[in-house]
N, C-alpha and C positions, 0 to 999 in steps of 0.2 A: 341480320346478325353479323355477317362478315363484311357488309358494305361493298359488295362487288359492283360498285357503280362504274368502274372502268371496263366492265365487260359489256360495253355498249357497242354492239356490232355496227350500228349505223355510223357512229363517230369514227370508228376505226376505218371504215371503208371510205369516208369522205375526206379525212384529213391526212395529207401525205406526210406530215410531220411524224405520224405514228409509225412510219417505216424505219424509225430509229428508236431503240430502247432508251438510249441516253443522249438525246439531242443537244444537251448543254455542251457536250464535248465537241460539237461542231465548231465552236468558237476557236478551237485549236487550228482550224484551217487558216486563220489569220497569220499563222506562223509561216505560211508559204511566201509571205511578202519579204521575209528576211533575206533569202538569197537574191531576190530582185533588188532590194535596197543596197546590198553589198555590190551587186553588179553595177548599179547606177553610179555608186560612189567611185567605182573604178573607171567610169567613162569620163571623169573630169580630166581635161587635157592639161598636160604639163607645159610649162613655159619653154619655148624653143630657144636653144643656144647653138650656135654654129661652132663646130670644131673640125679641124681638118681631118682628124682621125675617124670622124663619123661618116665620111663620104662613102665608106664601104657599104654601110647599111642602106644607102639610097639606091643601091643596086638590086635590092630585093624586088622580086616581081610582085605585081599587084595581086596575082592569084594566090600567092602564099599568104598575104595579109587576109584575104577573104576566108581562107581555110582556118586561120586562127580565130576569126570572128565566129565561124560556124561552131568550132569547138566550145567557145565560151557560151554561146546560146544553147547548145546541146546540154552542157553541164548544168546550166541554169534551169532548163526544163526538167531534167531528171531529178534535181534536188527539190524543186517545187512539187513535182508529182509524188515523190517519196514522202514528203511532209504531209501532203494532202491525204494520201492513203492511210498514214498512221493516225491522222486526226479522225478520219471517217471510221477507222476500226475502233477507236475509243468510244464512238457514238453507238456502237453495236447495231449496225443496219440489219434489216431482215427483208425477205421477199414475201409479199402476201401470197397465200396459196392460189394456185391457178392464175398467176398474173402474167408476167412477161409481156404486158401490153395487150393481151388478147382476151383476158378473162373479164367477165361481167362483174363489176364490183358490187352489184346489188343482187347477186345470185343467192338463192336460198341455201340453207345449211341444214344438215341432219346431224343431230347430237344424240349419241347413245350414252346414257348415264347408268352405270351399274352401282347399286347401293349395297354395301355389305350389311346383311341382316342376320349374320351368324350370332350364336349366343354371346360371344365376347363383346358384341356391340351393345349389349345391355348394360355395360359398365357406365359409371357416371364420371365424367371428366370435369375439368375446371369450368366449362361452360354448359354443363348439363349432360344428360344421357347421350352417349355417342350416336345412337341411331337418330335421335332428334336433331343433333347437329348436322348429320349427313343429309337428312331430309330438308333442313333449312337451307343448306348450301345448294342443294339441287333446285329448290324452289327459286332462289335468287338467280341462279343461272338461267332458269326457264323464263323468269320475268324480264330479263335483260335481252331476250332474243327478239328477232323480227317476227312479225305476224306470219310471214311466209315460211319461217323455219319449222322443222319437224323434229320430234323427239322419240326415242325409244327408251323406256324405263325397264330395268331388269334388276333382279335381286340374285344373291349368291346361294341362298339356302331355301329349302322348301319348294313348292311348285313355282314354275316360271310362268307368270300370267301375262306379262306385257310384251310379248315378242312381236310387236307390230308398231308401225309409225302412228304418231298421235300429234294433234295440235297442242298448243301450250295449255289450254284449259283442261283437256283430258290428261295431259302429262302431269299437271299439278295434282289432280285428284289421285292419279296412280302413285305418285311419290308419297302422298300422305297415307295410302293404303298399306304400304310396306310395313311389316311388323317382324319382330324377332321370331325366327324359326329354329327349332332344335334338331333339324335333320342334317343331312350331309352337306359337304361343301362342293358345289358344282361350278366354281368360278371359271375354270379352264374350259369346261364344256360350253358354258353359256357365252363366254367371250368368243369362242370359235363360231358359235351360231350367229352372234351379232356381226362379226366380221363378214361372214357369208351373206347375211341379210343386207347389210349396209352397202357392200360392194355392188349389189345388184340393183340399187336404187338409182334414179336418174339425177341425183343431186351432185353438183360439181364439187362441193366441199363437205367433208365428213370427219367427225371427231368422236372419240370414245373417251369417257372419263370413268374412273373407278374410285369411288369415295369409300374409304375403309379405315380401320384402326391400324392397318399395316402389319398384321401378324406375319412373322417370318415363315411359319409353317404353312401359311395360306398363300403368300405371295411367291414363295420359291417355285412351286409348280407353274405359276403363270410366267415367271421369269424364264423358266426352261422352255415353255411353249413359245414365248416371244422370240427367244434366241433361235430356236429351230425355224420359226416363221421367217425371221429376217434373213437367215442363211439361205433358205429356199428362195426368197425373193431376190437375193443378190445374184443367184445363179442365172436367173432369167428375168430381167427387169420388165420385159414386155408383158408379163402375165397380168399383173395388177400392181398399182403403186400401194405402198403401205398406208394404213389408216393411222393418223396421229392418235396415240394412246397416252393418257396422262393418269398417273396415280396421285390422288389427293389423300394424304394421310392426316387423320385428325390428331389432335394433341393427346399424348399418352394419358391413360387413366389408371393410375397405380391402385392395385387392390390385392389383398391377400387371398391366395387360392391354394387349397389342398385338393388333390384328385387321385383317383385310382389309376395308376399308370400301366399296370400289368396284372393279369390273372392267369395262373397256371395250375395244372394238376400235377400231383406227385407221381402219377402213373397213368399209362394209357390202358391199363387193365381195369375195365369197368364192368361190373355186374351187380346183380341184386345182392344187397346185404354185404358187399365188399367195401370196407372203409377206405376212404380216400382223403388225402390232405389237399386242401385248396390254398395255394400260396397267393397272397395279395400284396402287391407292391404299391405303397402309398408315397406320394411325392409332394413336398412343400415347394411350390413354384415361386414363392415370394422371397424377397431379400431380407425378410425379418423372421425370427424364430416364432414357432407357434406352440401353444400348450393348451391342455384341457379340451382337445377335440376328441371325437369319438367315432369309431368305426364299428358298425354292427352288421352281422350277417344273419339273414333269415333264409332257411332252406326248407322247401316243401311246407311252407306256412308255419314253421317253428323257428324260434330264435336259437341259433347255434352258439353264438358267443358275441362278446364285445371287448374292444380294446380302447384304452385311453392313449391318445397320441400326443407326443411332445417331439417336435422336429426342429432342428436348426435350419437356417436359411439354405434353400436349395438342397435339402437332404431327402433321401429316399430310405424307406424302411420296408422290409418284407415281413409280413405277418402270416400266420397259418391258422386255418380252421379245419376240423375233421368233419367230413360229411359222409353220410351213408345212404346211397340210393335205395329206395324201398320198392321200386316198380320199374318195369320196362317202359320205354317211351321217354318222354320229356320229364325231367325233375328240375323244377325251377327254383331260383333263389334271388335274393336282392341284397346288394351291399349298400349301406347308407352311411354317409359322412355327415357329421353334425359339428357346427361351431365355426366354420370359416365364412368369409365375407361373400364369396361368389358361390351362389347356391344352385346354378343351373346344371352343374356336373356332379352333384352330390349323391346321385343315385345311379347304380350300375346294375343292369339286369344280368342274370346268369341262367343258362339253360344247359343241363347235362343230359345228353341223349344216351339211353341204354337200348340197344336194338332188341326188338321182341323176338327176333329169330336170328340165329347164327348158323350159316350154312358151312358145313365142314365136309370136305371130300376125303374119304378113307380109301387109300390105295393099298391093295394087298396082292399076294401072289396068286392064290388059287381062287377058283370061282365059287367054291363051297363056302358057306358062312362059317365063322369061327365056332368052335365048340362052345356051347353055352356055359361050360365050366370056366371059360377064360375070364379071369378077374377084370381085365381091361374092358371086355365086352359088357359084363354085368354092370360095372360102375357107369359106363357111358350110357347104357340103356336107362339106368335109374336117373341120371342127370338129364336125360332128354325127355322125361315124362312131363307133360304139361301140367299134371296135377300137383307136381312138386312145387311148393310155394317158393323155394329158393332156386328153382330151375331158371336157366337162361335160355331155355327153348333151343337146345342144340338140334339142328336138323342135319344128321349124319347120313351122307349118301355114300354107299360102297361102290367101288369100281375096281376091276382088275386091270393089270397092265395092258391087257388086250382090248379092253372095252372103254378105257377113258379117252376123252377127246380134248385136245389142247384148247379148243374154243370154249369148253365148259369152265375153264379156270376162272373166268371173269364172273361166273355165277356164285363163286364160293369166297368165303372170308378167310379160310384156312385149309391147309392140306395136311393130313396125317398119313405118313408112309409107315405101314406096319408090316414088319417081318419079311421084307423083300430079300431074296438071295443076292440079286444084283440091282443096282439103280441104273437104268439105261441112260445113255448120254442125251438122247432126245428129250427125256423127262427133265434132266438137269437143265438143259438149254431153255426149256419152256418155263421152269420154275425161277430161274435167276431174275429176269426182269419183272416177273409177277411179284416176287417177294420184295424187290426194291421199290415197287409202287405202293407198298403199304399193306401187304398181306402177311399171314403167318404160316410157318412150316415146322412140323415136328416129325423127326425121324427116329423110329424105334427099330432096332435090329432084331434078328432072330438067330437061333442057334446055327443056321446054315448060311448066314450072311458072309459074303466074301470080302475080305479086307481091301483087296485091290480096287474093286468097284466102289466100295464106300469111301475109300481115300480119294478117288477122283472126284467124287461128289463133295467131300469136305474141302478139298483144295479149291474147287470152284467158288466156295463161299468163304475161303480163307479162315476155316474153322478148325485147324489142327489136323491130326492124323490118328488113326487107330494103329497102334504099334505092337499088338499082340493080344493074348487073352490071359485071364486069371482063372484057374480051376478048370473043372469039367462040368459040362451041362448035365443036369439031372443027378449029379452025384450026392447032393445034399450034404456035402462036407463043407463046413464053413472055412473059407479061405481068408476072409477079412470081414470087417464090419464097418458100417457107415452110420455115424451119429453127428456129423458136423455139416451145417448148412449156413448159407449167408442170410443173416437176419434182416438186413436192410434192403433186400431185393424186393421189388414190387410183387413177386410171386408169393412171398411169405408175409408181406407187410400186413399187420393186423390179424394174422392167423392165430397167434399165440397170445394168451392172456397171462401176464406175469408182472411182478413189481418192476420198478424202473431199473434197479441194478441187479435184479435176479438173473443168474446165469441160465441161458436157454439150454435145456436138455431134452432130447427126444429118445424114444425107445430105439436102441441100436438095430439096424437092419443087417441081417445075416446075408452074406454074399457067397453063392456057390460057383457062379460063373459070370464073368464080366469081360467086356472088351476094354483094353487099356487105351484111354484117350489122352494123347499128349496135346495139350492146348497151348504150350509155350510159344508156338509159332503163330498162334492166332492173333490177329490185330484187334485187341479189345475183347470183350466178352466176360462172362462170369461162370465160374465153377460153382453151381448152385448147391449140390450135395457131394460130399467127399468121403471116400473110404479112409481107413486108417493109414494106407500107403500114400494118401494125397491125390489119388486118381479120382476124377469126377464121375459120378453116376448120371448127372444131368448138367448140360452145358447150354448157356444162352448167349446169343450174339445178335446185336442189332445190325441188320443188313439193309442199307438204304433207309427207306421208311418202314420196313417190315421187321419181323422178328423170326429168328431161327432157334429152335430147340433141338438138341441132339442128346439122345439117351445112349448110354453105353451098356445098358441092360435091357432085356425084354421084361415084360410084366407077367409072365407065366411062372409057375412055381419052380421050374428048372433053373432059373437064374438066381432069384432071391426069395426071401419071405416077406417082401415089402407089402404084399397084398394082405398080410395079417396085421399090419400096423395101422394105428389110428390116423397116421398122416396120409395114407394112400388115397382115400376118396377125395379129401380136400385138395391134395396135390394134383390129381387128375382134373378136377373141376377147375381149379385156378389155371392150370396149364392150358386147358381148352379156351377159357375166357381170355387169357393172356394172348394166345395166338390170334384169336378172332376179333380182338378189340381195335387193332391198328386202323382198319379201314372205315368202320362205321361210328364207333363210340367216340365220346369226347365232348368238349364244350361246343355247343351248337350256337354260334353267334355270327353276326354280320355287322361290320362297321359301315355306317351310312355314308353314302357318297359315290357308290358304284352299284352296278347291277348285281343282284343276288343270284347265287346258283346253289341249289340243294339237290343232293343225290339221295334217292330213297327207293324202296321197293315198290312193286306194283300196287300195294295196298292203298296208295294215295292217288291212284289214277283219277283224273278229273278234279283235282283239288284246286282250291282258291286260297289266296293270301287274305287273311282277315285280321284287322286291327280295330277293335271297338265295333262301331256300326258300319265301318267302311270295308269294302272288298275290292280286290284287284285280281284279274285273271293271271293264272300261272302258266307260262309257256312250257310245254312238255317236249322233251326230246328222248326218244327211246334209246336205251343202251343195254343190250343183253337182257338180263332180268331186272334191270333198274330203270328208273326214270329220272332225268335231270330236269328240275323245275327252276325256272328263272323268271325274273321280273325286274322292272325299274323300281327304285326306292325313293323317288323324289318327294312323294307325299307322305312318307312314313316318319314316325317320331320315335325317339329312344324308348325302350321298354321291351315288350314282346310282340311278336306277330305270329299268327297261327297259319300253318299250311294244313288245310283240312278239307276233307270231302264228307260224304254223308255218314261214314262209319269210323274214320280214323283222323287223327290230327297230330301235329308236331309243332312244338313251340320253339321259336328261334329268338334269341336275345338280340335286340338291335342296339348298337352302341354309337354314341356320338364320337366324331373323330377326336383323337387325343390332341390334335392341333388347337382345338377350341379351348383347351385348358392351359395353353402356354401362351403368354402374352408378350413375349419378346418381339421387337419390331424389326422390320427389314429396312435398314438405313438407306439414305439417299445415295451415298457413295457406292455402296454395293450394287444397288439397282442400276445406276447410270453407268457403272463399269461394264455390266453385262448387257444392258439394253440402252444403247447410245441414243436412239431416236425416240425413246419413250420417257419423258420427264417424270421425276418423282418430286412432288411438292409436299413438304411437311409443314403443317400449321404451327409446329413448335419452332420452326426456323423463320417463318415468313409472317409479316403483318398482313392485315387484310388488303392494304394497298399493293403490297408486293405480290400477294397471291393473285390479285386482279391483273397486274401487269404480266405475270407469268402465263396465266391462262389466256390472256389477250394474245400473247406472242405465239403460244402453242396452237391456238385456234386459227390464227390468221397469218401465219408466216413462219419462215425458217431463218435463223440468224446466218449472216454471210460475212461477219466481221473478219473471219479468218482469211477470206479471199483478199481483202484490202491489206491485211497485215503482210501476207505473202507478196502482194504486188509492191508494197512499199519496200520490202527487203530486196525484191528483184531490181527495183529502180536504183537503190543504193549500190548494188553489185554492178549494175551497168555504168553508173557514174564513176566507180573506181576503175573499171576496165577502160572507159573512154579516157580518163586521166592518164593512165599508164601507156596505153597502146596508140592513142591518136596523137601523132607527132607530125604536124604539118611542116615545120621548119626543116629544111634540108641544107646541109653545109658540105662543101667539098674542099 
């Protein structure tokens, strides 16, 4: 197909003329005769005439004349050498590998050929499907080898089957077995494995070829790896010489492609029957506009909605769907694109995980349980009842300040500080990193809470200050009312049903006693519920990866009458869900191409990864009350994979790398700027004969024309110096 007849290893080894890429320029060596011709013309003796005034010159010593002759011959030699070096440089000489006069020219060679079999290689170029072109090129390279040469065939995606030396017959069969795989990209990993394998073989000559479509997002990591490898080799050359590595980029195959570039949730507060918005970013990766394409979402086996897409060239658009989880565990969905030319990335799996149990640590002052008349206690008990169909299975564990243990924190998703008089510094120091790592904290004061202690706590979280109180506890005299809240906060999102432009009104909350919370000094945060003076009743702040809620009222009748309002139960429920969602809930997905890690409770002990009829063991690592499950993903395909044991399971969405949907190429200049000793051959720039010549040079030698160029310049410099400073005639 490509006519790689010049990749005849025997011919290259036997004919010395092939030690020059452009031997025709050796004819320029004839120019070295010009200085000799001029010199010979100067040797013609002039006719002798006798003059009396010339008697002085007869007195010159014979030694001076000899020095003049030496200077002439020295200048002649330097001029001829400089011309010869420049002529040889034009012919582009190279040194065969392992030569220097001691290498066996008939030594066997090992060739590692990596074939890109990622989804982008399914495109059809001017000469057919890209994968078939890559296979044909690999077969021609194999056919032109010696019988004693050995090969290693490897692919970039899916299982790596051929990581061993093979003869040409076996290598041909292996090349033809390679097919398109929709898994992750393991190019760097497999390249590193090949380097290690080849370096340990007894072959004197070793080459690596990577035949690819040249995607930027695929080659950039390899370029980074090669840069680091070459830098480490330069530090200590005695370790191992670098293995020649060549990129062979096939001709570009233009195709229109639309793909889902990003999926995000409107909130990290996830629970049963709590509506969520799913934001989908769609990108047109082609240089032409598209129209009449469709994006459809199915969630829990029901179609949620569909959009018609019209996008200009290289345009992105964000669309939204409303979804409602109906159960704990995995809620799955599927995004489907229709109408574009490249179909391998038109489906994207979604898995939304709702934990079946949320562990909440309740820290209180006294060891006695709260009075059952406490509204806060009654509502949380109701929410924690497993029989409640809307329950998120809150597992509330009570501890006092004297009985809690710092080591226990990792077992909980959230902490509720209820009615402490003082918040100890040791508790604050333990909670700071814990909240930053993705947990939730809710602080509720009591009538005896001391402002100084609470303000030290608030300062640690940069959450403002308590600057006083309003009213008297238990007076039941209304000091102010609260009827204003933030509508677009995730705590209230979807809580109220109303028309699009209808003003939100809630039953005013009467306030008898309240701590004044000044949040003006807080860095970020939201005043979720405000009284008529503008003071917040509830404040939220994101702290690191976690969430902080600060109440300026308690929830017993001495503070307010909020417990009599319809908003009270859903507010407590959503606040508990909000706090405990940061660590566990969210999109449960994994991009193929690296080892997977999943944290789960002990309910999945002894689980396996299952996809279709195939199973893989899950490596387990104990961590407090959780287990970290991990596994390699080289044999997995996009879709879903289950982590399951005999009683429980969890669905994880497997995603193809985004790079497989972006077809921009890594150009030759960029590659060779970063990787000087790893050539980049593009079939768009080279004919089949030129490709053969380049591979011939890469496989069997290194160019040294720059050596002769510098040598020629050096001889010219020496010629100038001899002319100026060599002065044999001396006069007095």
